[in-house]
Backbone as CSV, one residue per row, in Angstrom:
resi,resn,N_x,N_y,N_z,CA_x,CA_y,CA_z,C_x,C_y,C_z
1,UNK,7.717,19.432,-9.982,8.542,19.611,-8.716,7.376,21.056,-8.779
2,UNK,6.509,21.392,-7.032,6.143,22.752,-6.757,6.409,23.190,-5.618
3,UNK,7.025,23.962,-5.924,7.878,25.271,-4.995,6.618,25.121,-3.282
4,UNK,5.873,25.078,-3.488,4.282,25.598,-3.351,4.287,24.383,-2.249
5,UNK,4.201,23.796,-1.110,3.938,22.769,-0.263,2.480,22.691,-0.471
6,UNK,1.935,21.858,-1.172,0.320,21.019,-0.480,0.490,20.813,0.734
7,UNK,-1.279,20.862,1.629,-1.013,21.022,2.631,-3.055,20.255,2.793
8,UNK,-2.118,19.678,3.820,-3.625,18.036,3.413,-4.046,18.122,5.309
9,UNK,-5.069,17.665,5.298,-5.507,17.455,6.588,-4.650,16.052,6.754
10,UNK,-4.526,15.743,8.331,-4.242,14.580,8.705,-5.285,13.748,8.431
11,UNK,-6.362,13.100,8.709,-7.311,12.593,8.565,-7.519,12.033,6.876
12,UNK,-7.447,13.033,5.993,-7.116,12.937,4.350,-5.977,12.322,3.945
13,UNK,-4.287,12.298,4.609,-3.675,12.199,4.361,-2.909,10.838,4.979
14,UNK,-4.050,10.610,6.134,-3.900,8.743,6.604,-4.644,8.202,5.647
15,UNK,-5.642,8.560,5.667,-6.352,7.932,4.485,-5.774,7.177,2.841
16,UNK,-5.242,8.493,2.419,-4.278,8.443,0.851,-2.896,8.400,1.550
17,UNK,-2.245,7.387,2.420,-0.952,7.751,3.098,-0.287,7.452,1.841
18,UNK,-0.407,6.011,1.348,0.215,5.205,0.385,0.277,6.395,-0.650
19,UNK,-0.750,6.985,-1.575,-0.570,8.312,-2.863,0.597,9.429,-2.492
20,UNK,0.386,9.465,-1.027,0.318,10.591,-0.518,2.457,11.214,-0.543
21,UNK,2.797,9.514,-0.124,3.967,8.573,0.034,4.962,9.155,-1.619
22,UNK,4.131,8.736,-2.145,4.200,8.089,-3.771,4.462,9.749,-4.016
23,UNK,3.606,10.634,-3.923,3.812,11.689,-4.177,5.123,12.797,-3.915
24,UNK,4.680,12.350,-2.998,6.363,13.049,-2.184,7.329,12.142,-3.027
25,UNK,8.101,11.132,-2.372,9.381,10.677,-2.952,9.062,10.523,-4.287
26,UNK,8.556,10.409,-5.659,8.617,10.409,-7.272,8.824,11.629,-7.431
27,UNK,7.400,12.824,-6.630,7.631,13.975,-7.339,8.119,15.040,-6.894
28,UNK,9.369,14.308,-5.709,10.038,15.655,-4.909,8.906,16.543,-4.326
29,UNK,8.300,16.267,-3.799,7.010,17.568,-3.430,6.888,17.174,-2.007
30,UNK,6.880,18.627,-1.998,6.568,18.657,0.213,5.209,18.914,0.458
31,UNK,4.610,18.492,1.559,3.424,18.149,2.128,3.281,18.569,3.674
32,UNK,2.421,19.547,3.574,2.336,19.943,5.030,1.108,19.528,5.248
33,UNK,1.007,18.677,6.744,0.569,17.808,6.903,-0.559,19.232,8.509
34,UNK,-1.727,19.273,8.289,-2.252,20.186,9.527,-3.660,19.226,10.413
35,UNK,-3.961,19.833,11.160,-4.920,19.130,12.612,-5.455,20.385,12.687
36,UNK,-6.905,20.588,12.425,-7.492,21.175,12.649,-7.191,22.208,11.567
37,UNK,-6.441,22.280,10.673,-6.143,23.716,10.335,-5.086,24.336,10.595
38,UNK,-4.391,23.254,11.655,-2.799,24.259,11.935,-2.199,22.775,11.589
39,UNK,-1.091,23.383,11.119,0.270,22.480,10.508,1.196,22.001,11.725
40,UNK,1.216,20.759,11.813,1.492,20.027,12.637,3.023,19.369,12.126
41,UNK,3.153,19.336,10.919,4.704,18.165,10.548,4.573,18.330,8.962
42,UNK,5.879,18.278,8.723,6.612,18.235,7.095,6.265,17.256,6.332
43,UNK,6.420,16.290,5.080,6.994,15.417,4.899,7.350,15.355,3.198
44,UNK,8.649,15.165,3.356,9.916,15.551,2.034,10.179,14.241,1.851
45,UNK,10.906,14.448,0.587,11.526,13.153,-0.157,12.749,12.554,1.152
46,UNK,12.812,11.266,1.163,14.288,10.718,2.134,15.517,11.370,1.747
47,UNK,16.271,11.131,0.652,16.893,12.053,0.447,17.877,12.876,0.407
48,UNK,16.569,13.923,0.089,16.114,15.775,0.480,16.616,15.597,2.493
49,UNK,15.881,14.490,3.107,15.948,14.691,4.337,17.205,14.112,4.973
50,UNK,18.032,13.178,4.136,18.968,12.897,4.799,20.021,13.872,4.622
51,UNK,20.158,14.927,3.342,20.534,15.941,3.510,20.538,17.293,3.755
52,UNK,19.564,17.321,4.818,19.234,18.240,5.313,19.928,17.709,6.553
53,UNK,19.862,16.615,7.529,20.452,16.182,8.572,21.469,16.267,8.702
54,UNK,22.136,16.006,7.431,24.070,16.000,7.546,23.952,17.209,7.755
55,UNK,23.256,18.125,6.710,23.737,20.007,7.521,23.980,20.558,8.239
56,UNK,22.888,19.923,9.277,22.795,20.609,10.852,24.521,19.982,11.340
57,UNK,24.954,18.302,10.974,25.807,18.816,11.448,27.147,19.132,11.880
58,UNK,27.710,19.064,13.625,28.840,19.971,13.316,29.920,19.245,12.464
59,UNK,30.508,18.356,12.510,31.293,17.976,11.600,30.680,18.769,10.639
60,UNK,29.993,18.539,9.650,29.747,18.778,8.171,29.839,20.006,8.059
61,UNK,29.538,20.722,8.873,29.319,22.779,8.442,30.957,23.139,8.823
62,UNK,32.078,22.260,10.245,32.729,22.888,9.901,33.367,22.092,8.790
63,UNK,33.283,21.215,8.304,34.249,20.730,6.779,33.891,21.482,5.296
64,UNK,32.543,21.880,5.742,31.893,23.132,4.602,32.568,24.286,4.734
65,UNK,32.451,24.708,6.179,33.441,26.626,6.188,34.771,26.572,6.063
66,UNK,35.943,24.955,6.224,37.221,25.142,5.744,37.302,25.037,4.135
67,UNK,36.408,24.395,3.922,36.382,24.268,2.226,36.123,25.692,1.539
68,UNK,35.035,26.018,1.912,34.672,28.002,1.638,36.291,28.889,1.790
69,UNK,36.719,27.924,3.306,37.920,29.036,3.115,38.621,28.510,2.587
70,UNK,39.081,27.551,2.126,39.843,27.249,1.125,40.017,27.105,-0.369
71,UNK,38.530,27.269,-0.980,38.762,28.257,-1.468,38.685,30.222,-2.372
72,UNK,38.262,30.489,-1.086,38.234,31.499,-1.077,39.881,31.682,-0.759
73,UNK,41.139,31.125,-0.511,42.246,31.466,-0.427,43.135,30.989,-2.082
74,UNK,41.869,30.170,-2.306,42.495,29.557,-3.722,43.697,28.096,-3.369
75,UNK,43.270,27.597,-2.434,43.891,26.838,-2.364,42.940,25.464,-2.853
76,UNK,43.083,25.800,-3.793,42.073,24.370,-4.704,42.355,24.899,-6.203
77,UNK,41.924,23.070,-6.350,42.356,23.067,-8.242,40.602,22.269,-8.752
78,UNK,40.681,22.305,-10.156,39.070,22.068,-10.272,40.102,20.646,-10.342
79,UNK,38.507,20.075,-10.509,38.349,18.790,-11.258,39.125,18.176,-12.229
80,UNK,39.204,18.601,-12.994,39.950,18.632,-14.369,41.008,18.495,-14.206
81,UNK,41.700,19.972,-13.784,42.849,18.900,-13.097,43.820,18.377,-12.064
82,UNK,43.141,17.940,-11.675,43.229,17.185,-10.277,42.887,15.545,-11.259
83,UNK,41.849,15.731,-12.117,42.308,13.988,-12.452,43.238,13.626,-13.792
84,UNK,43.680,15.133,-13.775,44.798,15.357,-14.613,46.024,14.751,-14.267
85,UNK,45.846,15.314,-13.243,47.687,14.989,-12.475,47.173,13.579,-11.908
86,UNK,46.414,13.101,-11.670,45.787,11.656,-10.763,46.472,10.625,-12.283
87,UNK,45.963,10.881,-13.669,46.321,9.765,-15.084,47.657,10.603,-15.003
88,UNK,48.541,11.680,-14.864,50.109,11.980,-14.658,50.311,10.761,-14.026
89,UNK,49.929,10.904,-13.218,51.314,10.061,-11.265,50.561,8.556,-11.931
90,UNK,49.428,7.774,-12.018,49.471,6.874,-13.120,50.559,6.105,-13.845
91,UNK,50.788,7.221,-15.120,51.166,7.101,-16.353,52.695,6.672,-16.053
92,UNK,53.216,7.787,-15.255,54.669,7.746,-14.827,54.711,6.872,-13.583
93,UNK,53.887,5.835,-12.881,54.577,4.551,-12.231,53.809,3.635,-13.009
94,UNK,53.152,3.216,-14.310,53.187,2.311,-15.091,54.981,1.965,-15.443
95,UNK,55.247,3.450,-16.076,56.988,3.462,-16.817,57.579,2.888,-15.986
96,UNK,57.938,3.397,-14.024,58.542,2.865,-14.225,58.792,1.310,-13.669
97,UNK,57.695,1.554,-13.080,57.420,-0.031,-13.290,57.969,-1.135,-14.258
98,UNK,57.351,-0.745,-15.715,57.839,-1.409,-17.051,59.019,-1.422,-17.453
99,UNK,59.933,-0.800,-16.597,61.257,-0.056,-16.757,62.223,-1.236,-15.407
100,UNK,61.302,-1.018,-14.703,62.398,-2.350,-13.269,61.833,-4.221,-13.839
């Protein structure tokens, strides 16, 4: 994956649209489309585009901010610790069911 976007005249992109889209999707490349040498649009893979759109959602931004505050204040635990707690809870629940 190249970090420098390819620049492509719109006329060439139109002729080779399938190949350009395949490059963008499979290689996770960026392509800047130009008209008369002026950038007018950019292409990126849909997964990255959806992530970009999600990151602009005010609800998601608020959740990220709250999550960062929780991390900074120590109100979090590792995934390993959380999974261990779930397993322990499940184990206790199964033991109670067997006793009943």
